[in-house]
ZAMARGU-4260 file (C-alpha; in steps of 0.2 Angstrom, whole numbers, plus 5000, padded with zeros to 4 digits):
<rodrens>
0) 4453/5320/5578 | 4443/5326/5563 | 4448/5310/5554 | 4442/5300/5569 | 4425/5307/5570
5) 4422/5309/5552 | 4416/5291/5551 | 4423/5290/5533 | 4413/5306/5528 | 4399/5294/5523
10) 4410/5284/5511 | 4403/5268/5517 | 4386/5272/5510 | 4393/5276/5493 | 4407/5264/5492
15) 4399/5255/5477 | 4397/5271/5467 | 4408/5280/5456 | 4413/5299/5455 | 4419/5306/5439
20) 4421/5288/5433 | 4432/5283/5447 | 4426/5269/5459 | 4425/5275/5477 | 4428/5257/5484
25) 4447/5259/5485 | 4445/5276/5494 | 4432/5269/5506 | 4443/5255/5511 | 4456/5267/5518
30) 4443/5273/5530 | 4442/5255/5538 | 4453/5245/5549 | 4463/5230/5542 | 4454/5214/5547
35) 4471/5207/5553 | 4488/5208/5545 | 4492/5224/5535 | 4487/5242/5537 | 4475/5255/5530
40) 4476/5273/5533 | 4462/5272/5546 | 4474/5261/5556 | 4485/5276/5559 | 4472/5287/5569
45) 4476/5279/5586 | 4495/5279/5583 | 4494/5297/5579 | 4484/5300/5595 | 4497/5290/5605
50) 4511/5299/5597 | 4505/5317/5599 | 4501/5315/5617 | 4519/5311/5619 | 4524/5326/5609
55) 4514/5337/5620 | 4521/5330/5637 | 4538/5340/5637 | 4528/5356/5634 | 4515/5353/5647
60) 4527/5347/5660 | 4539/5361/5657 | 4524/5373/5659 | 4519/5365/5676 | 4537/5366/5682
65) 4539/5384/5677 | 4523/5387/5688 | 4532/5380/5703 | 4525/5362/5704 | 4537/5350/5714
70) 4541/5332/5709 | 4528/5325/5721 | 4514/5336/5715 | 4519/5333/5697 | 4518/5314/5699
75) 4502/5314/5708 | 4495/5325/5694 | 4501/5312/5681 | 4493/5298/5691 | 4476/5308/5692
80) 4477/5310/5673 | 4479/5292/5670 | 4465/5287/5682 | 4453/5300/5673 | 4458/5294/5656
85) 4453/5276/5661 | 4437/5281/5669 | 4432/5293/5655 | 4436/5280/5642 | 4426/5267/5651
90) 4411/5279/5654 | 4411/5283/5635 | 4411/5265/5630 | 4398/5260/5643 | 4386/5274/5637
95) 4389/5269/5619 | 4386/5250/5623 | 4370/5254/5634 | 4377/5244/5648 | 4392/5245/5660
100) 4407/5240/5650 | 4425/5240/5658 | 4434/5243/5641 | 4452/5246/5642 | 4456/5244/5624
105) 4449/5261/5618 | 4461/5275/5615 | 4459/5283/5632 | 4460/5267/5641 | 4477/5263/5632
110) 4483/5280/5635 | 4481/5279/5654 | 4495/5266/5653 | 4506/5274/5639 | 4505/5291/5647
115) 4512/5284/5663 | 4526/5274/5655 | 4531/5289/5645 | 4532/5300/5660 | 4543/5288/5669
120) 4557/5291/5656 | 4553/5309/5653 | 4568/5316/5661 | 4580/5301/5656 | 4587/5308/5640
125) 4584/5302/5622 | 4595/5287/5624 | 4586/5279/5639 | 4569/5284/5630 | 4574/5275/5614
130) 4580/5260/5624 | 4564/5260/5634 | 4553/5260/5619 | 4564/5246/5611 | 4563/5236/5627
135) 4544/5237/5628 | 4543/5231/5610 | 4555/5217/5613 | 4546/5211/5629 | 4529/5212/5619
140) 4536/5202/5605 | 4545/5189/5616 | 4528/5187/5626 | 4519/5182/5610 | 4533/5171/5603
145) 4538/5162/5618 | 4523/5160/5629 | 4509/5148/5625 | 4493/5142/5634 | 4478/5131/5630
150) 4469/5137/5615 | 4484/5147/5608 | 4488/5140/5590 | 4501/5153/5585 | 4509/5169/5590
155) 4500/5179/5577 | 4484/5170/5575 | 4468/5180/5577 | 4458/5175/5592 | 4470/5162/5596
160) 4486/5170/5602 | 4493/5173/5619 | 4486/5191/5621 | 4469/5184/5617 | 4471/5170/5630
165) 4477/5182/5643 | 4461/5193/5642 | 4451/5177/5644 | 4461/5171/5659 | 4462/5188/5668
170) 4447/5198/5663 | 4436/5183/5659 | 4431/5190/5642 | 4438/5193/5624 | 4437/5209/5614
175) 4429/5209/5597 | 4440/5210/5582 | 4455/5201/5590 | 4460/5216/5601 | 4471/5213/5616
180) 4473/5223/5632 | 4491/5220/5632 | 4492/5231/5617 | 4496/5245/5630 | 4514/5238/5632
185) 4519/5240/5614 | 4508/5256/5610 | 4518/5264/5625 | 4533/5264/5613 | 4523/5276/5601
190) 4520/5288/5615 | 4538/5288/5620 | 4543/5291/5603 | 4532/5306/5603 | 4541/5312/5619
195) 4557/5311/5610 | 4550/5322/5596 | 4543/5334/5608 | 4560/5337/5616 | 4567/5339/5599
200) 4554/5353/5595 | 4559/5361/5612 | 4578/5360/5609 | 4579/5376/5599 | 4588/5368/5584
205) 4586/5376/5567 | 4570/5371/5558 | 4580/5363/5544 | 4589/5351/5556 | 4572/5346/5564
210) 4564/5343/5547 | 4578/5332/5541 | 4578/5322/5557 | 4559/5319/5556 | 4559/5315/5537
215) 4574/5303/5539 | 4568/5294/5554 | 4550/5294/5547 | 4557/5285/5531 | 4568/5274/5541
220) 4553/5269/5552 | 4543/5264/5538 | 4557/5254/5530 | 4561/5246/5547 | 4543/5241/5550
225) 4542/5233/5532 | 4557/5223/5536 | 4551/5218/5553 | 4535/5213/5545 | 4544/5198/5537
230) 4546/5190/5554 | 4533/5199/5565 | 4518/5203/5555 | 4511/5221/5556 | 4495/5219/5565
235) 4486/5234/5573 | 4474/5224/5583 | 4487/5217/5594 | 4500/5231/5591 | 4514/5221/5585
240) 4532/5229/5586 | 4532/5230/5567 | 4516/5240/5567 | 4522/5251/5581 | 4538/5256/5571
245) 4529/5256/5554 | 4515/5268/5561 | 4528/5279/5570 | 4537/5282/5553 | 4521/5288/5545
250) 4518/5299/5561 | 4535/5307/5560 | 4532/5311/5541 | 4515/5319/5546 | 4523/5329/5560
255) 4536/5335/5547 | 4523/5340/5535 | 4513/5350/5547 | 4529/5358/5555 | 4535/5363/5538
260) 4518/5371/5533 | 4513/5379/5549 | 4529/5383/5558 | 4542/5385/5544 | 4532/5392/5529
265) 4519/5400/5541 | 4504/5395/5529 | 4491/5399/5542 | 4475/5403/5532 | 4457/5400/5537
270) 4460/5382/5531 | 4469/5378/5547 | 4456/5385/5559 | 4445/5369/5560 | 4461/5360/5565
275) 4465/5372/5579 | 4447/5372/5586 | 4446/5353/5586 | 4464/5351/5592 | 4462/5362/5607
280) 4448/5351/5614 | 4453/5334/5608 | 4448/5324/5623 | 4431/5333/5624 | 4427/5329/5605
285) 4433/5311/5607 | 4421/5309/5621 | 4407/5319/5613 | 4408/5308/5597 | 4409/5292/5606
290) 4394/5295/5617 | 4383/5305/5605 | 4387/5299/5588 | 4372/5288/5585 | 4360/5301/5592
295) 4368/5315/5581 | 4367/5303/5566 | 4348/5300/5569 | 4345/5319/5573 | 4354/5324/5557
300) 4342/5314/5547 | 4328/5325/5553 | 4336/5339/5543 | 4344/5329/5529 | 4330/5316/5526
305) 4324/5325/5511 | 4341/5322/5503 | 4340/5304/5507 | 4323/5303/5499 | 4330/5312/5483
310) 4348/5305/5481 | 4347/5288/5491 | 4365/5283/5497 | 4372/5300/5492 | 4360/5308/5504
315) 4365/5297/5518 | 4383/5302/5514 | 4378/5320/5515 | 4370/5317/5532 | 4386/5310/5539
320) 4396/5325/5532 | 4383/5336/5541 | 4386/5328/5557 | 4405/5330/5555 | 4402/5349/5552
325) 4391/5350/5567 | 4405/5342/5578 | 4417/5355/5571 | 4405/5369/5575 | 4404/5363/5593
330) 4423/5364/5594 | 4422/5382/5586 | 4408/5387/5599 | 4419/5381/5613 | 4435/5390/5606
335) 4426/5406/5604 | 4422/5406/5622 | 4439/5400/5627 | 4432/5384/5635 | 4444/5370/5635
340) 4442/5354/5643 | 4458/5347/5651 | 4463/5333/5662
</rodrens>
């Protein structure tokens, strides 16, 4: 989440500069989305979010069942969450755009579908979950490969593929950058993979076993994604199957790293506190950032304008970092008062 609302820590202002003789352009590139085929580090933020929601599901559902929730109440609660995710995502994008904007390609809009899909296989065991994820990826791939329509020039062509056509036919609009609403079908696989990882964490298996599983599957996911890329290009903006598998590999390695550092080695110094403050209010800070970022950035210049006057683009980067620090402070303020926004 910090990575998401960092806005590259202002690197886009100083990408043409050098630091200790090292050009910053390469680092700044990792804080942008790939234009189409390929992947930069920034492209991993949404897969991480999709995956970690899945990881949390076995824990949250187990807690509700322990409190006595029956199946009907549980399902209605899941549906309520899905509706709220869609509404909140649309609200945030509308406020940001300054006009009503039914946007279902943002993270919350996509989660409203992937959360429900993951819930439907939650109690089915890892084999069914794996088959469901693979099935969703296969259906998504087959749809792009086998279905054509007017204006479609190829399965993986930007703004000329079947996902692009479907948005025009059903919604009467196209999303900027080549994004497609049908992404939710394939990105649901990332959330289901997260559910599987969540159950493994709940299984009580020794830490060494879990770490080996996460690392082996993570490396295998990256290797499989690269191999699949030869036939199905890795494209985040239409969430191809190769991208789903490739990004899950990195997500599993990240989970293994944090699990090893925090749960196995118990290295929990002050450095981890900002991660906790932000993580405990992830939905809130996502909405806070989406709605208020432009205002925060302009307000920040009231206090950092002197730095812009003195240091130019470096001062602008400082302002971006100040806005990041303020958003972390807001999460700290809420955490100190035990205020947590949940759906």
